[in-house]
PDB file of N, H, CA, C and O in Angstrom:
ATOM      1  N   MET A   1       0.847  -1.198   0.000  1.00  0.00           N
ATOM      2  CA  MET A   1       0.000   0.000   0.000  1.00  0.00           C
ATOM      3  C   MET A   1       0.879   1.242   0.000  1.00  0.00           C
ATOM      4  O   MET A   1       1.832   1.332   0.775  1.00  0.00           O
ATOM      5  N   ASN A   2       0.570   2.178  -0.846  1.00  0.00           N
ATOM      6  H   ASN A   2      -0.204   2.105  -1.475  1.00  0.00           H
ATOM      7  CA  ASN A   2       1.310   3.430  -0.913  1.00  0.00           C
ATOM      8  C   ASN A   2       0.931   4.328   0.251  1.00  0.00           C
ATOM      9  O   ASN A   2      -0.181   4.257   0.776  1.00  0.00           O
ATOM     10  N   LYS A   3       1.859   5.161   0.639  1.00  0.00           N
ATOM     11  H   LYS A   3       2.762   5.219   0.213  1.00  0.00           H
ATOM     12  CA  LYS A   3       1.617   6.088   1.736  1.00  0.00           C
ATOM     13  C   LYS A   3       1.417   7.497   1.193  1.00  0.00           C
ATOM     14  O   LYS A   3       1.903   7.844   0.117  1.00  0.00           O
ATOM     15  N   ILE A   4       0.697   8.288   1.959  1.00  0.00           N
ATOM     16  H   ILE A   4       0.303   8.006   2.833  1.00  0.00           H
ATOM     17  CA  ILE A   4       0.493   9.694   1.627  1.00  0.00           C
ATOM     18  C   ILE A   4       1.617  10.475   2.291  1.00  0.00           C
ATOM     19  O   ILE A   4       1.804  10.393   3.505  1.00  0.00           O
ATOM     20  N   SER A   5       2.363  11.228   1.497  1.00  0.00           N
ATOM     21  H   SER A   5       2.211  11.294   0.510  1.00  0.00           H
ATOM     22  CA  SER A   5       3.469  11.999   2.059  1.00  0.00           C
ATOM     23  C   SER A   5       2.932  13.147   2.916  1.00  0.00           C
ATOM     24  O   SER A   5       1.797  13.593   2.745  1.00  0.00           O
ATOM     25  N   LEU A   6       3.758  13.604   3.823  1.00  0.00           N
ATOM     26  H   LEU A   6       4.680  13.242   3.961  1.00  0.00           H
ATOM     27  CA  LEU A   6       3.381  14.727   4.679  1.00  0.00           C
ATOM     28  C   LEU A   6       3.076  15.961   3.829  1.00  0.00           C
ATOM     29  O   LEU A   6       2.130  16.698   4.108  1.00  0.00           O
ATOM     30  N   MET A   7       3.875  16.175   2.806  1.00  0.00           N
ATOM     31  H   MET A   7       4.644  15.576   2.580  1.00  0.00           H
ATOM     32  CA  MET A   7       3.661  17.313   1.906  1.00  0.00           C
ATOM     33  C   MET A   7       2.302  17.202   1.207  1.00  0.00           C
ATOM     34  O   MET A   7       1.573  18.187   1.097  1.00  0.00           O
ATOM     35  N   ALA A   8       1.971  15.999   0.739  1.00  0.00           N
ATOM     36  H   ALA A   8       2.564  15.199   0.828  1.00  0.00           H
ATOM     37  CA  ALA A   8       0.696  15.800   0.041  1.00  0.00           C
ATOM     38  C   ALA A   8      -0.487  16.003   0.974  1.00  0.00           C
ATOM     39  O   ALA A   8      -1.508  16.556   0.567  1.00  0.00           O
ATOM     40  N   SER A   9      -0.361  15.564   2.214  1.00  0.00           N
ATOM     41  H   SER A   9       0.469  15.115   2.545  1.00  0.00           H
ATOM     42  CA  SER A   9      -1.474  15.765   3.153  1.00  0.00           C
ATOM     43  C   SER A   9      -1.693  17.252   3.407  1.00  0.00           C
ATOM     44  O   SER A   9      -2.832  17.694   3.556  1.00  0.00           O
ATOM     45  N   GLY A  10      -0.615  18.023   3.457  1.00  0.00           N
ATOM     46  H   GLY A  10       0.310  17.664   3.336  1.00  0.00           H
ATOM     47  CA  GLY A  10      -0.740  19.472   3.603  1.00  0.00           C
ATOM     48  C   GLY A  10      -1.370  20.110   2.379  1.00  0.00           C
ATOM     49  O   GLY A  10      -2.191  21.019   2.497  1.00  0.00           O
ATOM     50  N   GLU A  11      -0.986  19.633   1.204  1.00  0.00           N
ATOM     51  H   GLU A  11      -0.319  18.894   1.107  1.00  0.00           H
ATOM     52  CA  GLU A  11      -1.566  20.159  -0.041  1.00  0.00           C
ATOM     53  C   GLU A  11      -3.059  19.839  -0.118  1.00  0.00           C
ATOM     54  O   GLU A  11      -3.855  20.672  -0.552  1.00  0.00           O
ATOM     55  N   LEU A  12      -3.434  18.631   0.305  1.00  0.00           N
ATOM     56  H   LEU A  12      -2.788  17.955   0.657  1.00  0.00           H
ATOM     57  CA  LEU A  12      -4.849  18.259   0.305  1.00  0.00           C
ATOM     58  C   LEU A  12      -5.631  19.130   1.280  1.00  0.00           C
ATOM     59  O   LEU A  12      -6.727  19.593   0.965  1.00  0.00           O
ATOM     60  N   ARG A  13      -5.071  19.350   2.451  1.00  0.00           N
ATOM     61  H   ARG A  13      -4.180  18.974   2.707  1.00  0.00           H
ATOM     62  CA  ARG A  13      -5.710  20.233   3.433  1.00  0.00           C
ATOM     63  C   ARG A  13      -5.881  21.635   2.848  1.00  0.00           C
ATOM     64  O   ARG A  13      -6.948  22.237   2.971  1.00  0.00           O
ATOM     65  N   ASP A  14      -4.832  22.149   2.213  1.00  0.00           N
ATOM     66  H   ASP A  14      -3.966  21.659   2.112  1.00  0.00           H
ATOM     67  CA  ASP A  14      -4.905  23.478   1.607  1.00  0.00           C
ATOM     68  C   ASP A  14      -5.964  23.527   0.503  1.00  0.00           C
ATOM     69  O   ASP A  14      -6.681  24.519   0.371  1.00  0.00           O
ATOM     70  N   ALA A  15      -6.062  22.459  -0.286  1.00  0.00           N
ATOM     71  H   ALA A  15      -5.480  21.653  -0.179  1.00  0.00           H
ATOM     72  CA  ALA A  15      -7.061  22.412  -1.356  1.00  0.00           C
ATOM     73  C   ALA A  15      -8.469  22.429  -0.787  1.00  0.00           C
ATOM     74  O   ALA A  15      -9.330  23.159  -1.277  1.00  0.00           O
ATOM     75  N   LEU A  16      -8.707  21.634   0.236  1.00  0.00           N
ATOM     76  H   LEU A  16      -8.008  21.041   0.634  1.00  0.00           H
ATOM     77  CA  LEU A  16     -10.043  21.592   0.839  1.00  0.00           C
ATOM     78  C   LEU A  16     -10.397  22.920   1.502  1.00  0.00           C
ATOM     79  O   LEU A  16     -11.548  23.354   1.452  1.00  0.00           O
ATOM     80  N   THR A  17      -9.414  23.561   2.119  1.00  0.00           N
ATOM     81  H   THR A  17      -8.479  23.208   2.159  1.00  0.00           H
ATOM     82  CA  THR A  17      -9.641  24.881   2.716  1.00  0.00           C
ATOM     83  C   THR A  17      -9.985  25.895   1.628  1.00  0.00           C
ATOM     84  O   THR A  17     -10.917  26.684   1.777  1.00  0.00           O
ATOM     85  N   ALA A  18      -9.225  25.868   0.532  1.00  0.00           N
ATOM     86  H   ALA A  18      -8.467  25.227   0.411  1.00  0.00           H
ATOM     87  CA  ALA A  18      -9.478  26.798  -0.575  1.00  0.00           C
ATOM     88  C   ALA A  18     -10.861  26.574  -1.176  1.00  0.00           C
ATOM     89  O   ALA A  18     -11.549  27.534  -1.523  1.00  0.00           O
ATOM     90  N   ILE A  19     -11.271  25.322  -1.301  1.00  0.00           N
ATOM     91  H   ILE A  19     -10.712  24.542  -1.019  1.00  0.00           H
ATOM     92  CA  ILE A  19     -12.612  25.031  -1.826  1.00  0.00           C
ATOM     93  C   ILE A  19     -13.667  25.617  -0.900  1.00  0.00           C
ATOM     94  O   ILE A  19     -14.641  26.215  -1.357  1.00  0.00           O
ATOM     95  N   GLY A  20     -13.470  25.443   0.393  1.00  0.00           N
ATOM     96  H   GLY A  20     -12.678  24.957   0.764  1.00  0.00           H
ATOM     97  CA  GLY A  20     -14.412  25.981   1.374  1.00  0.00           C
ATOM     98  C   GLY A  20     -14.502  27.493   1.336  1.00  0.00           C
ATOM     99  O   GLY A  20     -15.541  28.068   1.658  1.00  0.00           O
ATOM    100  N   GLU A  21     -13.413  28.135   0.942  1.00  0.00           N
ATOM    101  H   GLU A  21     -12.568  27.668   0.681  1.00  0.00           H
ATOM    102  CA  GLU A  21     -13.375  29.597   0.863  1.00  0.00           C
ATOM    103  C   GLU A  21     -13.739  30.109  -0.526  1.00  0.00           C
ATOM    104  O   GLU A  21     -13.717  31.316  -0.765  1.00  0.00           O
ATOM    105  N   GLY A  22     -14.073  29.203  -1.444  1.00  0.00           N
ATOM    106  H   GLY A  22     -14.090  28.222  -1.250  1.00  0.00           H
ATOM    107  CA  GLY A  22     -14.444  29.614  -2.796  1.00  0.00           C
ATOM    108  C   GLY A  22     -13.268  30.046  -3.654  1.00  0.00           C
ATOM    109  O   GLY A  22     -13.444  30.817  -4.598  1.00  0.00           O
ATOM    110  N   LYS A  23     -12.077  29.567  -3.345  1.00  0.00           N
ATOM    111  H   LYS A  23     -11.934  28.941  -2.578  1.00  0.00           H
ATOM    112  CA  LYS A  23     -10.866  29.930  -4.091  1.00  0.00           C
ATOM    113  C   LYS A  23     -10.465  28.778  -5.010  1.00  0.00           C
ATOM    114  O   LYS A  23      -9.517  28.045  -4.732  1.00  0.00           O
ATOM    115  N   GLY A  24     -11.201  28.635  -6.101  1.00  0.00           N
ATOM    116  H   GLY A  24     -11.972  29.231  -6.327  1.00  0.00           H
ATOM    117  CA  GLY A  24     -10.986  27.538  -7.037  1.00  0.00           C
ATOM    118  C   GLY A  24      -9.571  27.407  -7.568  1.00  0.00           C
ATOM    119  O   GLY A  24      -9.010  26.312  -7.524  1.00  0.00           O
ATOM    120  N   PRO A  25      -8.964  28.496  -8.076  1.00  0.00           N
ATOM    121  CA  PRO A  25      -7.607  28.379  -8.610  1.00  0.00           C
ATOM    122  C   PRO A  25      -6.584  27.911  -7.565  1.00  0.00           C
ATOM    123  O   PRO A  25      -5.681  27.138  -7.886  1.00  0.00           O
ATOM    124  N   ALA A  26      -6.722  28.369  -6.338  1.00  0.00           N
ATOM    125  H   ALA A  26      -7.456  28.996  -6.077  1.00  0.00           H
ATOM    126  CA  ALA A  26      -5.808  27.929  -5.275  1.00  0.00           C
ATOM    127  C   ALA A  26      -6.015  26.451  -4.970  1.00  0.00           C
ATOM    128  O   ALA A  26      -5.055  25.726  -4.708  1.00  0.00           O
ATOM    129  N   ALA A  27      -7.269  26.005  -5.005  1.00  0.00           N
ATOM    130  H   ALA A  27      -8.048  26.594  -5.218  1.00  0.00           H
ATOM    131  CA  ALA A  27      -7.567  24.589  -4.766  1.00  0.00           C
ATOM    132  C   ALA A  27      -6.949  23.719  -5.856  1.00  0.00           C
ATOM    133  O   ALA A  27      -6.359  22.678  -5.567  1.00  0.00           O
ATOM    134  N   ILE A  28      -7.085  24.143  -7.090  1.00  0.00           N
ATOM    135  H   ILE A  28      -7.565  24.988  -7.325  1.00  0.00           H
ATOM    136  CA  ILE A  28      -6.518  23.387  -8.209  1.00  0.00           C
ATOM    137  C   ILE A  28      -5.003  23.329  -8.104  1.00  0.00           C
ATOM    138  O   ILE A  28      -4.404  22.275  -8.318  1.00  0.00           O
ATOM    139  N   ALA A  29      -4.381  24.452  -7.777  1.00  0.00           N
ATOM    140  H   ALA A  29      -4.867  25.308  -7.603  1.00  0.00           H
ATOM    141  CA  ALA A  29      -2.926  24.478  -7.633  1.00  0.00           C
ATOM    142  C   ALA A  29      -2.465  23.523  -6.540  1.00  0.00           C
ATOM    143  O   ALA A  29      -1.475  22.813  -6.711  1.00  0.00           O
ATOM    144  N   ALA A  30      -3.173  23.503  -5.426  1.00  0.00           N
ATOM    145  H   ALA A  30      -3.978  24.080  -5.287  1.00  0.00           H
ATOM    146  CA  ALA A  30      -2.802  22.607  -4.327  1.00  0.00           C
ATOM    147  C   ALA A  30      -2.960  21.145  -4.738  1.00  0.00           C
ATOM    148  O   ALA A  30      -2.098  20.320  -4.436  1.00  0.00           O
ATOM    149  N   LEU A  31      -4.055  20.819  -5.423  1.00  0.00           N
ATOM    150  H   LEU A  31      -4.756  21.489  -5.668  1.00  0.00           H
ATOM    151  CA  LEU A  31      -4.263  19.437  -5.863  1.00  0.00           C
ATOM    152  C   LEU A  31      -3.214  19.011  -6.885  1.00  0.00           C
ATOM    153  O   LEU A  31      -2.767  17.864  -6.874  1.00  0.00           O
ATOM    154  N   MET A  32      -2.819  19.929  -7.769  1.00  0.00           N
ATOM    155  H   MET A  32      -3.182  20.860  -7.778  1.00  0.00           H
ATOM    156  CA  MET A  32      -1.817  19.603  -8.782  1.00  0.00           C
ATOM    157  C   MET A  32      -0.431  19.402  -8.181  1.00  0.00           C
ATOM    158  O   MET A  32       0.427  18.776  -8.804  1.00  0.00           O
ATOM    159  N   ALA A  33      -0.203  19.922  -6.983  1.00  0.00           N
ATOM    160  H   ALA A  33      -0.900  20.430  -6.477  1.00  0.00           H
ATOM    161  CA  ALA A  33       1.100  19.783  -6.335  1.00  0.00           C
ATOM    162  C   ALA A  33       1.277  18.426  -5.646  1.00  0.00           C
ATOM    163  O   ALA A  33       2.372  18.112  -5.179  1.00  0.00           O
ATOM    164  N   ILE A  34       0.224  17.628  -5.579  1.00  0.00           N
ATOM    165  H   ILE A  34      -0.665  17.883  -5.958  1.00  0.00           H
ATOM    166  CA  ILE A  34       0.303  16.320  -4.918  1.00  0.00           C
ATOM    167  C   ILE A  34       1.018  15.330  -5.840  1.00  0.00           C
ATOM    168  O   ILE A  34       0.682  15.205  -7.017  1.00  0.00           O
ATOM    169  N   ASP A  35       2.005  14.632  -5.285  1.00  0.00           N
ATOM    170  H   ASP A  35       2.278  14.733  -4.328  1.00  0.00           H
ATOM    171  CA  ASP A  35       2.772  13.665  -6.072  1.00  0.00           C
ATOM    172  C   ASP A  35       1.898  12.459  -6.445  1.00  0.00           C
ATOM    173  O   ASP A  35       0.950  12.136  -5.729  1.00  0.00           O
ATOM    174  N   PRO A  36       2.215  11.800  -7.556  1.00  0.00           N
ATOM    175  CA  PRO A  36       1.378  10.699  -8.046  1.00  0.00           C
ATOM    176  C   PRO A  36       1.195   9.542  -7.052  1.00  0.00           C
ATOM    177  O   PRO A  36       0.103   8.981  -6.955  1.00  0.00           O
ATOM    178  N   THR A  37       2.237   9.187  -6.327  1.00  0.00           N
ATOM    179  H   THR A  37       3.123   9.643  -6.405  1.00  0.00           H
ATOM    180  CA  THR A  37       2.129   8.081  -5.372  1.00  0.00           C
ATOM    181  C   THR A  37       1.159   8.430  -4.256  1.00  0.00           C
ATOM    182  O   THR A  37       0.320   7.613  -3.879  1.00  0.00           O
ATOM    183  N   SER A  38       1.272   9.641  -3.727  1.00  0.00           N
ATOM    184  H   SER A  38       1.954  10.305  -4.033  1.00  0.00           H
ATOM    185  CA  SER A  38       0.359  10.078  -2.673  1.00  0.00           C
ATOM    186  C   SER A  38      -1.060  10.197  -3.215  1.00  0.00           C
ATOM    187  O   SER A  38      -2.023   9.873  -2.521  1.00  0.00           O
ATOM    188  N   TRP A  39      -1.186  10.659  -4.448  1.00  0.00           N
ATOM    189  H   TRP A  39      -0.404  10.923  -5.012  1.00  0.00           H
ATOM    190  CA  TRP A  39      -2.513  10.802  -5.060  1.00  0.00           C
ATOM    191  C   TRP A  39      -3.207   9.446  -5.130  1.00  0.00           C
ATOM    192  O   TRP A  39      -4.393   9.337  -4.818  1.00  0.00           O
ATOM    193  N   GLN A  40      -2.477   8.418  -5.537  1.00  0.00           N
ATOM    194  H   GLN A  40      -1.514   8.507  -5.791  1.00  0.00           H
ATOM    195  CA  GLN A  40      -3.060   7.074  -5.600  1.00  0.00           C
ATOM    196  C   GLN A  40      -3.483   6.600  -4.215  1.00  0.00           C
ATOM    197  O   GLN A  40      -4.534   5.978  -4.064  1.00  0.00           O
ATOM    198  N   ALA A  41      -2.674   6.891  -3.210  1.00  0.00           N
ATOM    199  H   ALA A  41      -1.820   7.397  -3.332  1.00  0.00           H
ATOM    200  CA  ALA A  41      -3.010   6.487  -1.844  1.00  0.00           C
ATOM    201  C   ALA A  41      -4.242   7.237  -1.338  1.00  0.00           C
ATOM    202  O   ALA A  41      -5.086   6.657  -0.656  1.00  0.00           O
ATOM    203  N   ILE A  42      -4.344   8.515  -1.667  1.00  0.00           N
ATOM    204  H   ILE A  42      -3.658   8.986  -2.221  1.00  0.00           H
ATOM    205  CA  ILE A  42      -5.514   9.314  -1.272  1.00  0.00           C
ATOM    206  C   ILE A  42      -6.772   8.735  -1.922  1.00  0.00           C
ATOM    207  O   ILE A  42      -7.787   8.540  -1.254  1.00  0.00           O
ATOM    208  N   GLU A  43      -6.699   8.462  -3.217  1.00  0.00           N
ATOM    209  H   GLU A  43      -5.874   8.620  -3.759  1.00  0.00           H
ATOM    210  CA  GLU A  43      -7.844   7.895  -3.933  1.00  0.00           C
ATOM    211  C   GLU A  43      -8.256   6.552  -3.325  1.00  0.00           C
ATOM    212  O   GLU A  43      -9.443   6.286  -3.138  1.00  0.00           O
ATOM    213  N   HIS A  44      -7.269   5.713  -3.021  1.00  0.00           N
ATOM    214  H   HIS A  44      -6.304   5.929  -3.173  1.00  0.00           H
ATOM    215  CA  HIS A  44      -7.559   4.394  -2.446  1.00  0.00           C
ATOM    216  C   HIS A  44      -8.264   4.530  -1.101  1.00  0.00           C
ATOM    217  O   HIS A  44      -9.239   3.827  -0.834  1.00  0.00           O
ATOM    218  N   ARG A  45      -7.778   5.424  -0.262  1.00  0.00           N
ATOM    219  H   ARG A  45      -6.986   5.995  -0.479  1.00  0.00           H
ATOM    220  CA  ARG A  45      -8.385   5.613   1.062  1.00  0.00           C
ATOM    221  C   ARG A  45      -9.780   6.209   0.961  1.00  0.00           C
ATOM    222  O   ARG A  45     -10.676   5.816   1.708  1.00  0.00           O
ATOM    223  N   LEU A  46      -9.973   7.147   0.052  1.00  0.00           N
ATOM    224  H   LEU A  46      -9.245   7.466  -0.555  1.00  0.00           H
ATOM    225  CA  LEU A  46     -11.309   7.727  -0.117  1.00  0.00           C
ATOM    226  C   LEU A  46     -12.313   6.670  -0.555  1.00  0.00           C
ATOM    227  O   LEU A  46     -13.434   6.626  -0.049  1.00  0.00           O
ATOM    228  N   LYS A  47     -11.915   5.826  -1.490  1.00  0.00           N
ATOM    229  H   LYS A  47     -11.004   5.862  -1.902  1.00  0.00           H
ATOM    230  CA  LYS A  47     -12.826   4.773  -1.947  1.00  0.00           C
ATOM    231  C   LYS A  47     -13.165   3.822  -0.811  1.00  0.00           C
ATOM    232  O   LYS A  47     -14.299   3.355  -0.706  1.00  0.00           O
ATOM    233  N   ALA A  48     -12.187   3.534   0.038  1.00  0.00           N
ATOM    234  H   ALA A  48     -11.266   3.913  -0.047  1.00  0.00           H
ATOM    235  CA  ALA A  48     -12.421   2.608   1.152  1.00  0.00           C
ATOM    236  C   ALA A  48     -13.296   3.235   2.236  1.00  0.00           C
ATOM    237  O   ALA A  48     -14.149   2.559   2.810  1.00  0.00           O
ATOM    238  N   VAL A  49     -13.090   4.520   2.517  1.00  0.00           N
ATOM    239  H   VAL A  49     -12.397   5.069   2.050  1.00  0.00           H
ATOM    240  CA  VAL A  49     -13.791   5.180   3.625  1.00  0.00           C
ATOM    241  C   VAL A  49     -15.100   5.824   3.180  1.00  0.00           C
ATOM    242  O   VAL A  49     -16.127   5.664   3.838  1.00  0.00           O
ATOM    243  N   VAL A  50     -15.065   6.546   2.070  1.00  0.00           N
ATOM    244  H   VAL A  50     -14.230   6.675   1.535  1.00  0.00           H
ATOM    245  CA  VAL A  50     -16.220   7.321   1.613  1.00  0.00           C
ATOM    246  C   VAL A  50     -17.005   6.576   0.531  1.00  0.00           C
ATOM    247  O   VAL A  50     -18.205   6.800   0.371  1.00  0.00           O
ATOM    248  N   GLY A  51     -16.344   5.708  -0.197  1.00  0.00           N
ATOM    249  H   GLY A  51     -15.369   5.526  -0.066  1.00  0.00           H
ATOM    250  CA  GLY A  51     -17.009   4.958  -1.251  1.00  0.00           C
ATOM    251  C   GLY A  51     -16.969   5.630  -2.604  1.00  0.00           C
ATOM    252  O   GLY A  51     -17.665   5.208  -3.528  1.00  0.00           O
ATOM    253  N   THR A  52     -16.166   6.667  -2.734  1.00  0.00           N
ATOM    254  H   THR A  52     -15.601   7.010  -1.983  1.00  0.00           H
ATOM    255  CA  THR A  52     -16.065   7.380  -4.002  1.00  0.00           C
ATOM    256  C   THR A  52     -14.670   7.980  -4.122  1.00  0.00           C
ATOM    257  O   THR A  52     -13.887   7.931  -3.172  1.00  0.00           O
ATOM    258  N   ASP A  53     -14.356   8.545  -5.284  1.00  0.00           N
ATOM    259  H   ASP A  53     -14.992   8.584  -6.055  1.00  0.00           H
ATOM    260  CA  ASP A  53     -13.062   9.193  -5.446  1.00  0.00           C
ATOM    261  C   ASP A  53     -13.185  10.687  -5.154  1.00  0.00           C
ATOM    262  O   ASP A  53     -14.289  11.207  -4.984  1.00  0.00           O
ATOM    263  N   LEU A  54     -12.053  11.365  -5.097  1.00  0.00           N
ATOM    264  H   LEU A  54     -11.157  10.943  -5.235  1.00  0.00           H
ATOM    265  CA  LEU A  54     -12.041  12.785  -4.727  1.00  0.00           C
ATOM    266  C   LEU A  54     -12.815  13.630  -5.729  1.00  0.00           C
ATOM    267  O   LEU A  54     -13.536  14.549  -5.339  1.00  0.00           O
ATOM    268  N   ARG A  55     -12.675  13.332  -7.001  1.00  0.00           N
ATOM    269  H   ARG A  55     -12.090  12.586  -7.318  1.00  0.00           H
ATOM    270  CA  ARG A  55     -13.377  14.117  -8.024  1.00  0.00           C
ATOM    271  C   ARG A  55     -14.888  14.042  -7.822  1.00  0.00           C
ATOM    272  O   ARG A  55     -15.569  15.067  -7.846  1.00  0.00           O
ATOM    273  N   SER A  56     -15.405  12.848  -7.627  1.00  0.00           N
ATOM    274  H   SER A  56     -14.851  12.016  -7.608  1.00  0.00           H
ATOM    275  CA  SER A  56     -16.848  12.682  -7.408  1.00  0.00           C
ATOM    276  C   SER A  56     -17.302  13.376  -6.134  1.00  0.00           C
ATOM    277  O   SER A  56     -18.360  14.003  -6.096  1.00  0.00           O
ATOM    278  N   LEU A  57     -16.490  13.256  -5.094  1.00  0.00           N
ATOM    279  H   LEU A  57     -15.631  12.747  -5.124  1.00  0.00           H
ATOM    280  CA  LEU A  57     -16.816  13.893  -3.820  1.00  0.00           C
ATOM    281  C   LEU A  57     -16.869  15.410  -3.962  1.00  0.00           C
ATOM    282  O   LEU A  57     -17.786  16.049  -3.446  1.00  0.00           O
ATOM    283  N   LEU A  58     -15.888  15.992  -4.660  1.00  0.00           N
ATOM    284  H   LEU A  58     -15.143  15.472  -5.079  1.00  0.00           H
ATOM    285  CA  LEU A  58     -15.862  17.443  -4.855  1.00  0.00           C
ATOM    286  C   LEU A  58     -17.023  17.903  -5.731  1.00  0.00           C
ATOM    287  O   LEU A  58     -17.642  18.930  -5.448  1.00  0.00           O
ATOM    288  N   LEU A  59     -17.325  17.157  -6.790  1.00  0.00           N
ATOM    289  H   LEU A  59     -16.823  16.323  -7.020  1.00  0.00           H
ATOM    290  CA  LEU A  59     -18.454  17.524  -7.647  1.00  0.00           C
ATOM    291  C   LEU A  59     -19.762  17.479  -6.872  1.00  0.00           C
ATOM    292  O   LEU A  59     -20.610  18.356  -7.039  1.00  0.00           O
ATOM    293  N   HIS A  60     -19.934  16.477  -6.034  1.00  0.00           N
ATOM    294  H   HIS A  60     -19.245  15.765  -5.899  1.00  0.00           H
ATOM    295  CA  HIS A  60     -21.143  16.376  -5.214  1.00  0.00           C
ATOM    296  C   HIS A  60     -21.231  17.566  -4.257  1.00  0.00           C
ATOM    297  O   HIS A  60     -22.311  18.120  -4.050  1.00  0.00           O
ATOM    298  N   THR A  61     -20.102  17.956  -3.677  1.00  0.00           N
ATOM    299  H   THR A  61     -19.225  17.506  -3.845  1.00  0.00           H
ATOM    300  CA  THR A  61     -20.074  19.087  -2.751  1.00  0.00           C
ATOM    301  C   THR A  61     -20.464  20.378  -3.459  1.00  0.00           C
ATOM    302  O   THR A  61     -21.243  21.170  -2.929  1.00  0.00           O
ATOM    303  N   VAL A  62     -19.922  20.590  -4.658  1.00  0.00           N
ATOM    304  H   VAL A  62     -19.289  19.947  -5.088  1.00  0.00           H
ATOM    305  CA  VAL A  62     -20.233  21.800  -5.425  1.00  0.00           C
ATOM    306  C   VAL A  62     -21.704  21.810  -5.822  1.00  0.00           C
ATOM    307  O   VAL A  62     -22.364  22.846  -5.731  1.00  0.00           O
ATOM    308  N   GLU A  63     -22.222  20.669  -6.261  1.00  0.00           N
ATOM    309  H   GLU A  63     -21.687  19.828  -6.335  1.00  0.00           H
ATOM    310  CA  GLU A  63     -23.633  20.590  -6.652  1.00  0.00           C
ATOM    311  C   GLU A  63     -24.544  20.833  -5.455  1.00  0.00           C
ATOM    312  O   GLU A  63     -25.573  21.496  -5.585  1.00  0.00           O
ATOM    313  N   SER A  64     -24.179  20.306  -4.298  1.00  0.00           N
ATOM    314  H   SER A  64     -23.344  19.767  -4.192  1.00  0.00           H
ATOM    315  CA  SER A  64     -24.981  20.508  -3.086  1.00  0.00           C
ATOM    316  C   SER A  64     -24.978  21.969  -2.671  1.00  0.00           C
ATOM    317  O   SER A  64     -26.000  22.497  -2.234  1.00  0.00           O
ATOM    318  N   ALA A  65     -23.832  22.624  -2.807  1.00  0.00           N
ATOM    319  H   ALA A  65     -23.001  22.195  -3.162  1.00  0.00           H
ATOM    320  CA  ALA A  65     -23.728  24.032  -2.429  1.00  0.00           C
ATOM    321  C   ALA A  65     -24.513  24.918  -3.389  1.00  0.00           C
ATOM    322  O   ALA A  65     -25.033  25.959  -2.987  1.00  0.00           O
ATOM    323  N   ALA A  66     -24.603  24.510  -4.657  1.00  0.00           N
ATOM    324  H   ALA A  66     -24.181  23.664  -4.983  1.00  0.00           H
ATOM    325  CA  ALA A  66     -25.304  25.316  -5.658  1.00  0.00           C
ATOM    326  C   ALA A  66     -26.816  25.112  -5.616  1.00  0.00           C
ATOM    327  O   ALA A  66     -27.569  25.942  -6.125  1.00  0.00           O
ATOM    328  N   ALA A  67     -27.257  24.027  -5.020  1.00  0.00           N
ATOM    329  H   ALA A  67     -26.645  23.353  -4.606  1.00  0.00           H
ATOM    330  CA  ALA A  67     -28.697  23.745  -4.965  1.00  0.00           C
ATOM    331  C   ALA A  67     -29.385  24.729  -4.031  1.00  0.00           C
ATOM    332  O   ALA A  67     -28.846  25.061  -2.975  1.00  0.00           O
ATOM    333  N   PRO A  68     -30.579  25.203  -4.411  1.00  0.00           N
ATOM    334  CA  PRO A  68     -31.299  26.140  -3.539  1.00  0.00           C
ATOM    335  C   PRO A  68     -31.738  25.451  -2.246  1.00  0.00           C
ATOM    336  O   PRO A  68     -32.103  24.275  -2.243  1.00  0.00           O
ATOM    337  N   ALA A  69     -31.693  26.192  -1.175  1.00  0.00           N
ATOM    338  H   ALA A  69     -31.396  27.147  -1.178  1.00  0.00           H
ATOM    339  CA  ALA A  69     -32.106  25.656   0.125  1.00  0.00           C
ATOM    340  C   ALA A  69     -33.616  25.484   0.154  1.00  0.00           C
ATOM    341  O   ALA A  69     -34.359  26.318  -0.365  1.00  0.00           O
ATOM    342  N   ILE A  70     -34.054  24.412   0.757  1.00  0.00           N
ATOM    343  H   ILE A  70     -33.451  23.735   1.179  1.00  0.00           H
ATOM    344  CA  ILE A  70     -35.490  24.159   0.906  1.00  0.00           C
ATOM    345  C   ILE A  70     -35.870  24.524   2.325  1.00  0.00           C
ATOM    346  O   ILE A  70     -35.372  23.936   3.285  1.00  0.00           O
ATOM    347  N   ASP A  71     -36.753  25.496   2.451  1.00  0.00           N
ATOM    348  H   ASP A  71     -37.158  25.974   1.671  1.00  0.00           H
ATOM    349  CA  ASP A  71     -37.183  25.938   3.791  1.00  0.00           C
ATOM    350  C   ASP A  71     -38.513  25.357   4.152  1.00  0.00           C
ATOM    351  O   ASP A  71     -39.027  25.620   5.239  1.00  0.00           O
TER     352      ASP A  71
END
């Protein structure tokens, strides 16, 4: 099993923070800085824990945020 490097975990944290703040370009830059081995490990863990990959998870998050609130 591949391991997630400390640098990659920081980049992932930065990407998720940027997404939460609506800073798309910063999120993309952080995700692109993740090394391939760590990226594979992140994808593997997400599938095991969440049942989906990061791309699907992020798309679902964006779609949920864009949906109008039901009161």
